[in-house]
Structures are given as C-alpha cells and as structure tokens.
VEXNU-703276 format. One line per 8 residues: number of its first residue (from 1); their letters; for each residue x, y, z of C-alpha. Coordinates in nm, 3 decimals, always signed. Layout:
NUM = A = X/Y/Z  ...
! end
This chain:
1 = MEGTDMPH = +0.711/+1.714/-0.496  +1.064/+1.833/-0.600  +1.162/+2.024/-0.862  +0.966/+1.975/-1.149  +0.777/+1.670/-0.990  +0.430/+1.747/-0.893  +0.236/+1.887/-0.585  +0.168/+1.554/-0.368
9 = AWMRLGAV = -0.141/+1.546/-0.189  -0.004/+1.417/+0.176  -0.212/+1.255/+0.404  -0.058/+1.220/+0.722  -0.149/+0.878/+0.909  +0.052/+0.685/+1.162  +0.048/+0.321/+1.131  +0.157/-0.001/+1.318
17 = AAAGAVTL = +0.533/-0.111/+1.252  +0.642/-0.516/+1.112  +0.670/-0.774/+1.372  +0.832/-1.101/+1.406  +1.141/-1.284/+1.277  +1.113/-1.424/+0.950  +1.207/-1.803/+0.823  +1.241/-1.995/+0.534
25 = AVLPRPEP = +0.898/-2.128/+0.566  +0.527/-2.098/+0.464  +0.428/-1.712/+0.574  +0.208/-1.722/+0.857  -0.113/-1.572/+0.814  -0.088/-1.183/+0.885  -0.085/-1.039/+1.238  -0.101/-0.655/+1.166
33 = AQAVVGEE = -0.047/-0.478/+1.474  +0.220/-0.430/+1.662  +0.040/-0.409/+2.000  -0.052/-0.781/+2.117  -0.292/-0.956/+1.932  -0.585/-1.104/+2.156  -0.556/-1.523/+2.174  -0.923/-1.608/+2.192
41 = DHATDSWI = -1.131/-1.584/+1.893  -1.440/-1.336/+1.910  -1.808/-1.428/+1.880  -1.962/-1.258/+1.564  -2.253/-1.034/+1.633  -2.066/-0.947/+1.954  -1.919/-0.627/+2.039  -1.517/-0.614/+2.129
49 = REDLAAAD = -1.406/-0.321/+2.285  -1.082/-0.174/+2.177  -0.784/-0.134/+2.431  -0.676/+0.222/+2.369  -0.385/+0.157/+2.571  -0.307/-0.147/+2.301  -0.321/+0.095/+1.984  +0.004/+0.205/+1.791
57 = LSGVTLSD = -0.010/+0.581/+1.810  +0.131/+0.801/+1.544  +0.059/+1.201/+1.606  -0.137/+1.088/+1.939  -0.109/+1.107/+2.293  -0.297/+0.875/+2.517  -0.408/+0.992/+2.885  -0.725/+0.976/+3.127
65 = TGLTPVGP = -0.937/+1.141/+2.890  -0.872/+0.940/+2.573  -0.659/+0.961/+2.259  -0.597/+1.343/+2.180  -0.373/+1.439/+1.886  -0.092/+1.626/+2.007  -0.048/+1.839/+1.679  +0.028/+1.815/+1.302
73 = VGGFAPDP = +0.288/+1.497/+1.214  +0.292/+1.655/+0.859  +0.091/+1.843/+0.637  -0.005/+1.848/+0.261  +0.255/+1.998/+0.001  +0.135/+2.349/-0.112  +0.014/+2.386/-0.433  +0.274/+2.629/-0.609
81 = STARDIHG = +0.003/+2.763/-0.820  -0.176/+2.934/-0.529  +0.066/+2.879/-0.285  -0.231/+2.808/-0.062  -0.222/+2.492/+0.220  -0.452/+2.223/+0.094  -0.472/+2.018/+0.411  -0.865/+2.024/+0.337
89 = GVPSALAV = -0.969/+1.891/+0.674  -0.786/+1.545/+0.619  -0.725/+1.386/+0.955  -0.324/+1.321/+1.035  -0.279/+1.164/+1.360  -0.393/+0.784/+1.405  -0.445/+0.504/+1.575  -0.416/+0.195/+1.487
97 = FPAHHLQH = -0.580/-0.113/+1.705  -0.467/-0.458/+1.729  -0.645/-0.721/+1.476  -0.926/-0.954/+1.635  -0.959/-1.345/+1.538  -1.342/-1.384/+1.476  -1.489/-1.728/+1.570  -1.708/-1.716/+1.237
105 = RAGAVEIE = -1.651/-1.516/+0.922  -1.795/-1.193/+0.887  -1.857/-0.967/+0.600  -1.959/-0.646/+0.740  -1.876/-0.438/+1.072  -2.046/-0.212/+1.305  -1.838/+0.054/+1.487  -1.932/+0.302/+1.763
113 = VDTDAGRA = -1.674/+0.586/+1.865  -1.706/+0.775/+2.222  -1.570/+1.095/+2.092  -1.583/+1.478/+2.135  -1.472/+1.497/+1.802  -1.681/+1.674/+1.481  -1.781/+1.445/+1.213  -1.510/+1.617/+0.993
121 = DLTVEARG = -1.264/+1.567/+1.227  -1.278/+1.206/+1.275  -1.212/+0.914/+1.009  -1.262/+0.548/+1.146  -1.180/+0.256/+0.916  -1.151/-0.114/+0.930  -1.037/-0.413/+0.699  -0.977/-0.758/+0.745
129 = VRSDGIWT = -0.819/-1.106/+0.659  -0.982/-1.331/+0.351  -0.961/-1.656/+0.310  -0.663/-1.653/+0.163  -0.451/-1.461/+0.390  -0.436/-1.118/+0.209  -0.591/-0.798/+0.383  -0.891/-0.658/+0.221
137 = EWRQAPDP = -0.844/-0.277/+0.185  -0.952/-0.052/+0.426  -1.337/+0.078/+0.425  -1.431/+0.372/+0.611  -1.755/+0.436/+0.849  -2.014/+0.645/+0.687  -2.034/+0.826/+1.021  -1.742/+0.809/+1.268
145 = TATSRFEL = -1.972/+0.995/+1.539  -2.296/+0.739/+1.508  -2.294/+0.384/+1.540  -2.200/+0.299/+1.142  -2.225/-0.003/+0.993  -2.062/-0.102/+0.675  -1.970/-0.410/+0.441  -1.597/-0.518/+0.387
153 = PDQVDQVQ = -1.459/-0.590/+0.052  -1.463/-0.988/+0.129  -1.550/-1.253/+0.409  -1.298/-1.235/+0.657  -1.188/-1.418/+1.006  -0.955/-1.108/+1.141  -1.108/-0.772/+1.207  -0.885/-0.469/+1.251
161 = VRVAIDPA = -0.977/-0.084/+1.268  -0.815/+0.237/+1.289  -0.909/+0.574/+1.394  -0.757/+0.937/+1.260  -0.821/+1.223/+1.395  -0.749/+1.571/+1.241  -0.482/+1.768/+1.476  -0.655/+2.129/+1.348
169 = AGPAAHVS = -0.959/+1.989/+1.599  -0.702/+2.076/+1.874  -0.681/+1.867/+2.218  -1.057/+1.920/+2.296  -1.101/+1.653/+1.994  -1.044/+1.346/+2.202  -1.166/+0.938/+2.143  -1.232/+0.804/+2.495
177 = GVRVRPIE = -1.380/+0.464/+2.327  -1.390/+0.222/+2.068  -1.587/-0.079/+1.977  -1.646/-0.314/+1.679  -1.917/-0.572/+1.589  -1.800/-0.784/+1.367  -2.119/-0.914/+1.124  -2.180/-1.220/+0.971
185 = GGAERRAT = -2.273/-1.249/+0.561  -2.297/-0.926/+0.375  -1.991/-0.837/+0.198  -1.923/-0.602/-0.075  -2.011/-0.818/-0.399  -1.638/-0.828/-0.598  -1.545/-1.052/-0.837  -1.327/-1.373/-0.672
193 = PGAPQSSR = -0.964/-1.265/-0.725  -0.786/-1.392/-0.977  -0.482/-1.236/-1.150  -0.400/-0.882/-1.011  -0.538/-0.531/-1.144  -0.288/-0.403/-1.408  -0.290/-0.068/-1.536  -0.107/+0.202/-1.732
201 = VFTTRIGL = -0.032/+0.515/-1.549  +0.201/+0.792/-1.526  +0.458/+0.809/-1.238  +0.643/+1.076/-1.087  +0.879/+1.093/-0.835  +0.840/+1.181/-0.445  +1.137/+1.288/-0.307  +1.083/+1.503/-0.002
209 = VGDRTANG = +1.340/+1.324/+0.206  +1.312/+1.385/+0.577  +0.932/+1.428/+0.576  +0.669/+1.184/+0.687  +0.455/+0.961/+0.491  +0.101/+0.904/+0.539  +0.179/+0.571/+0.722  +0.402/+0.743/+0.965
217 = DTIRPNAH = +0.715/+0.651/+0.822  +1.029/+0.915/+0.769  +1.136/+0.919/+0.462  +1.501/+0.783/+0.358  +1.746/+0.886/+0.093  +1.694/+0.631/-0.197  +1.360/+0.510/-0.039  +1.177/+0.226/-0.191
225 = FAALPSRR = +0.772/+0.256/-0.150  +0.495/+0.388/-0.330  +0.212/+0.644/-0.329  -0.123/+0.554/-0.454  -0.447/+0.823/-0.433  -0.630/+0.666/-0.177  -0.593/+0.518/+0.174  -0.781/+0.200/+0.126
233 = GLAPKGTG = -0.449/+0.060/+0.011  -0.206/+0.190/+0.236  -0.014/-0.051/+0.430  +0.085/-0.023/+0.815  +0.436/+0.161/+0.860  +0.710/-0.158/+0.795  +0.452/-0.390/+0.677  +0.423/-0.492/+0.274
241 = DYTVRVCT = +0.041/-0.571/+0.301  -0.071/-0.377/-0.006  +0.288/-0.418/-0.252  +0.255/-0.284/-0.615  +0.486/-0.448/-0.885  +0.600/-0.100/-1.101  +0.724/-0.210/-1.473  +0.875/-0.008/-1.790
249 = PDSAEPRC = +0.796/-0.268/-2.021  +0.875/+0.033/-2.317  +1.214/+0.114/-2.201  +1.500/-0.028/-2.404  +1.611/-0.206/-2.100  +1.265/-0.314/-1.904  +1.237/-0.334/-1.531  +1.036/-0.370/-1.239
257 = VYVPVWDV = +1.018/-0.323/-0.844  +0.801/-0.466/-0.581  +0.741/-0.198/-0.373  +0.476/-0.137/-0.049  +0.251/+0.134/-0.086  +0.318/+0.362/+0.243  +0.193/+0.694/+0.103  -0.109/+0.859/-0.031
265 = GPWNIKDD = -0.095/+1.059/-0.335  -0.028/+1.180/-0.590  -0.314/+1.455/-0.668  -0.612/+1.261/-0.467  -0.678/+1.098/-0.164  -1.015/+0.908/-0.249  -0.946/+0.782/-0.604  -0.879/+0.403/-0.585
273 = YWNNPRES = -0.922/+0.385/-0.945  -0.784/+0.026/-0.954  -1.136/-0.071/-0.815  -1.431/-0.147/-0.970  -1.668/-0.024/-0.807  -1.461/+0.264/-0.696  -1.492/+0.539/-0.423  -1.508/+0.845/-0.605
281 = WTDLPQGK = -1.528/+0.927/-0.981  -1.729/+0.618/-1.078  -1.799/+0.743/-1.369  -1.472/+0.692/-1.469  -1.298/+0.351/-1.623  -1.158/+0.092/-1.418  -0.758/+0.179/-1.410  -0.785/+0.539/-1.546
289 = PQAQAANQ = -0.640/+0.792/-1.243  -0.900/+1.070/-1.193  -0.583/+1.301/-1.267  -0.546/+1.152/-1.621  -0.889/+1.205/-1.705  -0.852/+1.555/-1.566  -0.528/+1.636/-1.744  -0.581/+1.490/-2.058
297 = EGYNRGLD = -0.974/+1.491/-2.124  -1.070/+1.805/-1.920  -1.268/+1.593/-1.679  -1.409/+1.797/-1.365  -1.242/+2.100/-1.547  -0.902/+1.989/-1.583  -0.934/+1.991/-1.180  -0.847/+1.749/-0.918
305 = GFGRRVAN = -1.047/+1.663/-0.612  -0.915/+1.960/-0.374  -0.976/+2.234/-0.648  -0.622/+2.242/-0.825  -0.537/+2.243/-1.165  -0.397/+1.898/-1.253  -0.045/+1.958/-1.418  +0.046/+1.642/-1.501
313 = PAGIDLAD = -0.156/+1.281/-1.566  +0.009/+1.081/-1.254  -0.147/+0.796/-1.083  +0.143/+0.688/-0.866  +0.444/+0.831/-0.720  +0.762/+0.622/-0.630  +1.007/+0.692/-0.353  +1.364/+0.791/-0.489
321 = GAFWEGLR = +1.511/+0.481/-0.501  +1.268/+0.279/-0.658  +1.230/+0.552/-0.932  +1.598/+0.620/-0.988  +1.779/+0.259/-0.832  +1.467/+0.042/-0.925  +1.334/+0.129/-1.250  +1.651/+0.360/-1.319
329 = LRTNAWVT = +1.406/+0.597/-1.480  +1.573/+1.004/-1.566  +1.237/+1.160/-1.583  +0.850/+1.115/-1.519  +0.730/+0.813/-1.730  +0.446/+0.598/-1.793  +0.502/+0.257/-1.661  +0.248/-0.046/-1.567
337 = VDYLWTGR = +0.133/-0.105/-1.207  +0.015/-0.462/-1.085  -0.171/-0.407/-0.747  -0.087/-0.781/-0.623  -0.306/-0.741/-0.344  -0.612/-0.713/-0.584  -0.534/-1.091/-0.707  -0.528/-1.438/-0.524
345 = YAHRAEVG = -0.169/-1.533/-0.413  -0.101/-1.897/-0.435  +0.228/-1.880/-0.201  +0.244/-1.543/-0.013  +0.594/-1.468/+0.106  +0.771/-1.172/+0.220  +1.128/-0.996/+0.092  +1.389/-0.954/+0.385
353 = SANGSDPV = +1.727/-0.797/+0.373  +1.954/-0.835/+0.677  +1.990/-0.438/+0.773  +1.582/-0.418/+0.668  +1.637/-0.157/+0.462  +1.803/-0.227/+0.168  +1.590/-0.364/-0.154  +1.682/-0.717/-0.267
361 = IVRSGPST = +1.809/-0.741/-0.663  +1.537/-0.911/-0.907  +1.705/-1.142/-1.198  +1.626/-1.266/-1.520  +1.702/-1.621/-1.387  +1.789/-1.847/-1.102  +2.163/-1.728/-1.078  +2.372/-1.404/-0.984
369 = SHDDIGLA = +2.494/-1.450/-1.373  +2.145/-1.349/-1.474  +2.083/-1.003/-1.571  +1.966/-0.768/-1.297  +1.638/-0.647/-1.393  +1.497/-0.488/-1.111  +1.437/-0.473/-0.714  +1.211/-0.586/-0.446
377 = AHRANVDV = +1.187/-0.323/-0.145  +1.232/-0.497/+0.220  +0.901/-0.567/+0.349  +0.745/-0.647/-0.001  +0.475/-0.896/+0.004  +0.518/-1.121/-0.357  +0.348/-1.432/-0.492  +0.604/-1.728/-0.555
385 = ACQATGTE = +0.455/-1.942/-0.877  +0.720/-2.131/-0.846  +1.126/-2.237/-0.721  +1.411/-2.354/-0.907  +1.782/-2.458/-0.808  +2.030/-2.201/-0.918  +2.319/-1.986/-0.735  +2.395/-2.065/-0.391
393 = VTGPQGTS = +2.340/-1.759/-0.199  +2.313/-1.652/+0.153  +2.083/-1.423/+0.293  +1.860/-1.361/+0.630  +1.736/-1.691/+0.616  +2.055/-1.884/+0.591  +2.234/-1.980/+0.258  +2.014/-2.181/+0.008
401 = DTWYRIGT = +2.083/-2.279/-0.404  +1.664/-2.212/-0.379  +1.551/-1.952/-0.622  +1.177/-1.823/-0.623  +0.977/-1.673/-0.921  +0.775/-1.431/-0.868  +0.672/-1.293/-1.214  +0.686/-1.364/-1.582
409 = ADYLPASF = +1.063/-1.383/-1.553  +1.164/-1.227/-1.259  +1.350/-1.434/-0.962  +1.470/-1.365/-0.569  +1.685/-1.595/-0.430  +1.515/-1.799/-0.144  +1.772/-1.679/+0.134  +1.630/-1.347/+0.104
417 = VSGGSEAP = +1.229/-1.440/+0.166  +1.056/-1.570/+0.395  +0.733/-1.803/+0.271  +0.719/-1.944/-0.071  +0.891/-2.267/+0.021  +0.565/-2.476/-0.101  +0.559/-2.370/-0.421  +0.615/-2.617/-0.698
425 = SCAEAAVE = +0.933/-2.703/-0.874  +0.943/-2.462/-1.168  +1.028/-2.754/-1.374  +0.726/-2.909/-1.282  +0.475/-2.678/-1.194  +0.169/-2.731/-1.413  +0.037/-2.398/-1.454  -0.070/-2.148/-1.713
433 = PEEPTGYA = +0.192/-1.892/-1.811  +0.141/-1.552/-1.669  +0.064/-1.252/-1.891  +0.402/-1.075/-1.935  +0.406/-0.808/-1.645  +0.220/-0.495/-1.799  +0.022/-0.656/-2.088  -0.292/-0.742/-1.894
441 = PSCPAAPK = -0.586/-0.794/-2.155  -0.775/-0.523/-1.997  -0.464/-0.302/-2.011  -0.596/+0.022/-2.211  -0.389/+0.161/-2.522  -0.127/+0.415/-2.428  -0.235/+0.735/-2.363  -0.145/+1.062/-2.547
449 = PVAPVEPV = +0.175/+1.204/-2.462  +0.222/+1.445/-2.216  +0.420/+1.759/-2.190  +0.756/+1.692/-2.134  +0.950/+1.783/-1.801  +1.280/+1.838/-1.711  +1.498/+1.522/-1.653  +1.545/+1.484/-1.244
457 = RPCGGSAP = +1.915/+1.450/-1.145  +1.984/+1.070/-1.011  +2.188/+1.027/-0.670  +2.420/+0.782/-0.489  +2.174/+0.530/-0.293  +2.214/+0.221/-0.086  +2.363/-0.070/-0.232  +2.089/-0.337/-0.331
465 = TY = +2.150/-0.678/-0.134  +2.335/-0.934/-0.261
! end
C-alpha cells in the first residue's frame, strides 16, 4: 500500500483478457478464455486433455518440455514492521485454459497434472458456469501433483481450469500435461442464489500504480477495480466475472461503485469471508473478514494468515479511481459491499465505455439531469432489474433513450451496456423492491471505530464517460 494504507498481500497471477464486441442485446453466456473454446460438447465422466498451446499465459513460457515459469511477475509488498518478504510460496505464474462445454451438467471434477513441480509449488483450480449463466467461484485441487477430485459450488455446463506455478521453484518446475474429467452430480451443498451476500467492511486504497495485479493486469493511474482476500473470486484480466458493488451509505452524499475483482488482498489470500462455509477461519461468522476479527477482537492473536500484526480491519481494497473518483473518499472508511456473483442475476449485463477504460457515470434516475451518484467500471457485470425511458445518450452501443436500473436507485444509459434488453419496463415490472444497497437484514451492526489515519491526497483522474 502507499502512504498510510496497509501492506497488501499480493498474489501474482496471470489471466485471460476479455474478448468479443458488445451489442445492445441479451448478453451471451460467458465464453471465459481468450483462447478458442472448443465447438463440440465433451462427454461427462471422460477425460479432456488441455491444449498447452491454447492457454493464456502470464509469467509462463511454453517450450518442448511444457509450461515453465519465467521468473516472478511481481511479489508481495513487504511488511514495513518486519521489512521481510511475505511471498509465502504463493504461485505467481499462471496458465488459464479455454473453457469446455459439457454434454451433461457436472458438479465435480477430477484433475491430473504431469509436472516436476513440488506440491507446494503448484496450484490447480477449476470453475464452471451455473444454470443462470454466471461463473461459480474457483475451487482448488487438494493435491496438484496427484489425481485430485473435488466438488464445484454448483452444477455446471462448462468447465475451465487454471494452473499456477511458483516462479521461485525455478525452471525445473514445469508442467507437461493437464487433464480434467467432469463428473455428474456431487456439487457442494450451497443455498440457491437469491440476493447477493452483503457485508459492512473496512476499505483501504491500493495505490501501487505500475505494479501488477493478481490477474496479470498493470495498475493504471486512477484505475477502477477491487481486491478481495481470496482468489476464489478473482476475475480473469479484462473481465467482470466477479463484480462488487461498494457503497458509502453513511456518507453525507452516499455513492456506489461497481467494480470487478482483479486482485487478491488485503492481509489474507484465503479468506472468502462472504461465503458460508468459507475456505479458512471457519469459526468466524459469515461476512466478517479475518483481518477485522484480528484487529478488533485479537482473533488469531491479532495476526493475519502470514503471521503479521494486523494494523487495520480491512476486508477490501479499492484502486485509486474507485476510491477517489467513484466513492469520493479521502481516507480509509467503512463501506457496504455486495458480492454480486453470489446472487442470482435476472438480466446479466456488462458495462462498456468507448475507450475501454473510463468508467460510466451512475445516476439517481433515467436522465443526465439526475444526480451523479457513483461510477460503474468498464467490464463490470451488473444485474438489470428494469428499463425506463429518459434522456437520449450516445455510447458504444449506439444512441438510445433507454436507461437501465441496476440497483435500488442506480441507473445507467443502455447505450453503455451490453445485455439487459429483455428486462421489463420499470413502470410495469411486478417485482418486490430491493433492500437499499448495503442494508441487507443480515448486515452486522456498525463495528467499533478504528484508529484514525491520515487522509490520502486526491489526484486528477480519468473523465467518467458521458
């Protein structure tokens, strides 16, 4: 972190970039990898051999012997209190394979990897597309050096694999083959998605312009993305597969941002606190980050997963643009976060700006005369509740007077959104009103105050679209 912000537990992973032009129509089911996705459906319960040459690589090279790390693509920020590297053996060179369509829905997978890497040097994960077209979170193979069978969070009809190698293991740690076998039935027992999980957590600012994110992106000045302390919800580079809505309901001027999760941190890297059950720290309640419990309650003797003294209770990091421009924060603060992929989308859509980087202004109503109340990042995935007629706006999708409601009172012009056109009219939609953003009944009471921090100095940023 920069200035007074917390040290960031960086996991350096590469990922695939977004593909395809957007149209003002129903958003297609996700095609996640930039490498070509096979046309034919694969039989469930049969092995699929991954094409090493088709993988999207970050910090990895392909040779006659297979995939080999080419050296660190980044590293963990050092803990200033100990001045030591907190790399911790987390892999930072990544190969993401194309998705595979399945003939039958699967709830589990088996994965085999041919490798000379040691068990601690390799991480193998899989995910799939559930029935509403939304990606499940990634799940990790128990032993990447042996045949590993593990359940996915839901029944899926596409499967995707990514393999990460710790570059510290050296060039001898290479992967020469990867096979995946989808298995019918047997998904994790999780509640049917409804409203997205919502938590009140402490946010810090990422900074670190010019460094690399966990999915391989280079951090630009005033970027718009988030980091969460688990790679289960890490979106591939250039995608919004995992998008959060972050709001400041207690502010004098409440605002919200919609941003993809492109990095891992703060403090921990295996703390998917929004889940129940969660991967680690399973005795903590759903919605409470381990860092918050450590900082405020002395949990784990006040230490994070790397044994560092937790200096603040942060459960999310925001890139500078989301922090300064989107929420107009001037110092670290408590916010409410909705983890949108944990809910069931009615009409999934993707935000897109003309230059592929600027955010789109969120307004309180369907016209440019309504208040600017936040920003939606390019590639953020949103759920369109309904559509209304308002000011005519020209954007990447053409010129249209249609606006989409994506939150309780959050509106975007349809000309900046791909998908959502099948949503009902806001005047006619027979839907129950949403809980106001950040006020889900399960939200805990406001945590106790934390020690004040020096405000960060705002800087000029990119111009929000339209």
